[in-house]
C-alpha positions in Angstrom: 24.7 161.2 299.6 27.7 159.0 299.4 29.4 158.1 296.2 28.3 155.0 294.6 31.1 154.4 292.0 34.4 153.4 293.2 37.4 153.7 290.5 39.3 150.5 290.4 42.1 150.6 287.9 44.1 147.1 288.1 45.4 144.3 285.9 43.0 141.4 285.5 42.6 138.1 283.6 39.9 137.9 281.0 37.4 135.3 282.3 36.5 134.6 278.6 39.9 134.1 276.8 42.4 134.2 279.4 44.3 137.4 278.1 46.0 139.4 280.7 44.6 143.0 280.6 46.7 145.8 281.8 45.7 148.6 283.9 45.0 151.8 282.0 46.8 154.1 284.6 44.2 156.9 284.2 40.6 155.2 284.4 39.1 151.9 285.1 37.8 149.4 282.4 35.8 146.2 282.8 36.5 144.7 279.2 39.1 142.7 277.6 41.2 144.6 275.0 41.6 141.3 273.0 38.1 139.8 272.8 36.0 142.6 274.1 34.4 140.6 276.7 33.0 142.5 279.7 31.5 141.8 282.9 29.0 144.4 284.6 30.5 144.5 288.1 28.4 147.7 289.6 27.2 147.1 293.0 24.8 149.9 292.7 23.9 150.4 288.8 22.0 153.5 287.7 18.4 152.9 287.1 
């Protein structure tokens, strides 16, 4: 069975408040550290 989770640790701009979110360097995140807005981006979510 192949891996269903791909770790993507990169900078991004928050779609809600426009804050530039820096990558963590050791794990990934999908939420803004300023306004806590998050976007679910899993292609294969757990059921």
